[in-house]
N, C-alpha and C positions, 0 to 999 in steps of 0.2 A: 186022137182023132176027134174026140168029144170037144176038147177045147179048141180046136180048129173051125169044128163045126160052129161052135158057140160064137167064135170071134167073126165068121162070115156072116151069122145072123146079126150080130150087133152091128156091122159095118153097113149091112143093107137097111138097119132101122136108122143109123146115123145120115145116109145117104136120104133117106126120106124126109128127115128133120132139119132144124134149120141152124143149129149150132155148128156142124160142120161147115155149112157154108159162109156162116159169120165169120170163122177163123179163116177160111180162105179169101174173104171180102177184105178182111182186115190187113191180110198179108200184102194184097193187092194194092190197097190204098198206101200202105207205107211204101211199098217200092215205087210208086208212082211219087210220093213225096220226096222220098231219096234222089231220084232221078231227075226230077224237076226242080224241087226248091232247094235241096242241098248242093250248093257247090263243093267242087273238091277242094279248091283253095277260095274260100269266100274272103271279102274285105273284112278286116279286124274292126271290132266294135270298141276297141280301146279309146280312152278319152284321157288327156291330161289337160289340167288347168293351170296356167303359168303366169307369173308377172316377173317381168324384167325391170329393176331398179337402177337404171343406167341412160344415158344420152341415147336419144332415138337413132344416131348415127353408127354407134357401138353395137345396137341391136341389129340394125340391118346386115352389117358386116357379118355377124354369126352365121347367117344363112345363106351368103352369096354362093359360096362353093357348093354347098347342097343343092340350091336352086338351079345352078346351071349344070350339074351333074343329073338333074331330074330326081334327086332323092327326095326334096321337099317342094311341094306346090301350094300356091296360094290359092284358098276357095273363098266363097262368100262368106261375109261377117254374118255372125249368128246371135240372135238375141236370146238372152235368159231372163226369166223372171225369178228375182229373189225374194224369198219368203221371210218372214221375222222368224228368227230361230236362235238358240241359245246352245252353246257347247262349250266343251275343254279342250284344251290342247296340253298334251304332257310333253316335255322335253326329254326324249330318250336318254340324252348323254346326262343331263345334270338333274332330272326327275321334277324340275319346276312346272308347276301346273299355270295356266293362262285361262282366265275366264271370257269367254265373248258373248255379248248379248246384243243382238240387232233385232230392233222393234219396228223398222221401217221395212216397207214393202216396195220394191222399185224393180224397173225393167233395165239391164244392161246390154251392150253391144260388145262383142269380143271379136278380136282380129283371130281369124282361123287358117290353120294351115293342116296339110295332110303329109305324113311320112309314107313314101312310095318303095314298095320292093322292085328294084330295077329290073331284076330277072323275071318277075311275073307279072308286074304292072298292078299288083295289088296295094290297097290301103293297108299299112301295118297298124297306124294310129292316126287320131285326129288331136291336133294341139290348139287349144282356145288360150288366147293371151287378153288377160284384163288389164285395166287401165290403173288399178291399185291393187294392193295386197289383200285387203279386207274382202273384196269381190272375190278374189282367189279362193280366199277361204271359207266363205259362204257357199261358192259352188262346189267347192271339193267335198265340204260336209254334206251339203244338201244331196248331192248325186252319189255320193261314196266312191268317188274316184281320186286318185292321187293329184295332189296338187304339189306348185314348187315356186319357189322364189329365187331368183338369181340376182346377185347384188355385186355391181363392181365399186370398188374402194377408189379414195382419191389416187392412189398409186397404180390403179389399173388392175389390181388382182381381184378374181372372182371368188364369191362364196354362194354357198347353195343351202337351201333350207327346203327340205321335202314334209309335205304333210301325207302321212300313211294312214289307212284306214283300220290298221288291226289285224287284217286278214293275210298280209303279206308274210313270207316266210323270212326265217332268221337269215338265210343265205341271200335271199333278196336285198335286204336292208344292210347287210355287209358290203354287198357287191357296190350299193349306192356311195358308201365311206370310200371304198377303194377307187372308184372311178373318179373322185373329185379330190382324193387325196394326193394319188400319185400322177406324176407327169405322164401324158398319153404315150410317149415313145418307151418310157420305162414299163408301164402296162403291157404293150405289145411285146416288149424283149421278154418280160417274163412268161407270157403265154407261149411265145415260140419256144423257150425252154422246156416247157411242159411235155412230159412224155406220156403218150394217151395209149391206154392198151384197152382193147375190147375184150370185155369179160362175157358178152353174149352177142346177140344179134342187134344191129342198128338199124334194122327196118322198123318203117312207121307206117301207120295208117294215114290216109288222108283225111280231110273233114268228112267226108261222105261215107267213107269205109268205117270211120271211128263210131258212126251212129248204129252200124249193124251189129255189134255185139249187144247193145242194148236193146235192140229191136228182138233178137233172137232170144234172149234171156227173158225178156218180160212179156213179149207178145209170142214167144214160142214156149218155152218150159213152163214158165208162171202160168201163162194162159191154160196150160194143161190141167194146173190145180183148179182153177174156176170153172172149166168145161167140163171134167169129170164130176164135179159136185153137182152141175146141172143135170148131167145125164141121171145120175142116182136119184135125185129129187124126182125128176120126171117119172122115172121107173116107180118111185115111191107112190107118187100120187095117182099112177095108172094099176097099182097093185103088184107090179112085177116082183118086188121084193118080198112081199108077203106070201108069193105062191110057192117060193123055196120051203116053206114049212110045211107042205104037203107033197113035195115032189122029192126025188132021190136025187137030183142034181147037187153037186157040190157048189157051196156060195165062194168058195175062192176061185172057181173056174169062171163064175160069173165076173167076180171083181177083176181078176186077171184079164178078162176078154175086153171090158172096158178100157184099162190101161192100154192094151193094143190098140183100140180105136183111137185112142189118144195119141200114141206113138205114132200110128199112121198119118193123123191129122197134122201133128206138129213137123213131121219129116216133109210132108208137101209144104205147108204154109212156110217154113223156114227155108227150104229150097227155092221157093218163089223169091224171096228177098235176097239172099245169099248168091245164088249162082249168077244173076243179072249184074250185080253191083260189085261182085268181088272177082269174077273169072274164074282163072286157073290158079289163083294165088293162094287160097287156103289149102290146108293139108286136108282133104275131104275125108279121108278115112278115119281121123280122129275127130273131125268135127261131127260125122254121124255116130259115133260111139259115144262121144261126151254128150251129145244131144238126146240120144236114145236113154242113156243111164240117168243123166239130169231128170229129164222128163219124167221117167220112171219114178224116181225118188219124190219129185213134186206131186205126180198123179196119186202114188200110194198116200202121202200126206193128205191131199184132198178127200180120199176115200175115209180116211180115219176122221177127219172133221166132219164129214156128211153123215158118219154114223150115230152123232150126238144129237142130229136134228131132223125132223120130218118134212122141212120145205124150206125152201131158199129164204123166204121171207123171215123165217125164224133164226136162221143162220146168218142173215145180211150184216148184222154187227160184227159178230166175229171174224167174217169173211173179210170185211172192209178193214177190220185192224191188221189182220193177217197180211193182206195184199200191200197195204201201206208200210209194214214194218219189213217186208221183203223188197220193197222198192228202194228202200233207204241208202242200200250201196250204191245206187245210180249217184247220189251226190258226190261220192268218192271217187267215182269214175271219172266224172266231169271236172271235180275241184280237187285237184292233187294234194293241195295243202291241207283238206280235211280228209285225215285217213287214221281216225282213232283206232286203238287197239280193239275195242269191243264191237267195232262195226265189222271186224272180219270174223267174227263168230256167226253173222247172218249168212246161211247157206246159198245165198244170190251173190254173195261177195266173190267166192271162188268161180262160180259159174261166169260172172263177167270177166274175171281175169282170164280164165281157162279159154273161153271164146275168143278173146281178144288175141290171145297168143296162136291159137289155132289159125286164125283169119290172116295173121301175118305171115303164117307160112313156116314158121320154125318154133313150134311149140316144144316147152319144157315137158318132156315125156315123164319125169318124175312126178312133178306136179300134177299133171293132168291123171297120170296112174294112181297115185294116191287118192285125189278127190273122187275119181271114179268108182273106186272101190269104197270110198265113204258113202257116196250117194246110192250105189248097189246096196250094200249092207245095210244103210239106213232105210232104204225103200223097201227092203225084204223084211225087215222088223215092223215097220209101219203098215206093211199089208198083212202080216201076221196078225198085230193087233187090230186092223180093220176086220179081218176075217172073223175074230172072236166077237167083236162088238155087233157086226152085222146078225151074226148066229145067235146071239143073246136078245135081239130086238127084230126078229123077224115079224113080229106082230105089231111093231110100230106103224 
């Protein structure tokens, strides 16, 4: 009962403060951004720079069928400003290195086309055709996008040269070799022979829904880490922490009541984002279980960090570094090819993956259960250590 009364008291204080309303306002802003600015199936930003070394009539014939079917559309020519640049290209097959050094600055005009998804009408990629190979190389290197040269020999055979940037996966590179080594009919025949066995759910999140796990993890659970520190520093400034030195109240009850306030706030703010965007798709039982447990872990961590400082200004440097470190798994979430083993040890990595599975609606119960136990035990240990620290620093 004492803990419950402390929690109610802390909630009343939170309602009178501004941190609670800041998190709710952030959730509402993120919701508006998702619903207004993020399309479920947006046009692709993929760009390719190509050069065709062949007669013009042959080039035109390559796109006739796709243009008639509406898969390719011509768009307005685009100008690019090429800057002086120096770079090297390495032939992946032979290892030969070729150096390029362009000292001039010029503006070029490229012929532009867009590849269209017939089912959705969305743009899949934009293709820019240059008048010579050197301009294609400069554009590819300058923008960090894929480039390609298609050459037709005197016998009418085509050869292909791709300019890759280094971030492509090995599988992608191998696929390019296969596509231009085997005849199209043979590739289709081999594809049709493949036996596909589903090992799990094939459900996917659309573009808008895929942003929700990031918002929930960073604006929900991770925000609890920051907000609880702010609450503690505010209480320190007002002498609330120091009062425990002369009262019979247990420090751990105070700390736990703060965590309960954060849990309440995060549940409200996360629901504001998730329910309107996801509807009935997620497994809400696991969503709230995982949300509460991970938030508990981050909040306990925030209490421990706050115990080493007496103001938020003094803790800002450490707080900033921790927040940046915990956000790093977000790169892996959006860039699937960037998934180093060391990144998986960051606590936000399983949080992102867990929320993604939950929001799809078919979560891996073993995965979620394992990390729920990890965050629950980890949070309990951190809360125990924070309690010891606050007991020793009541006069801070």
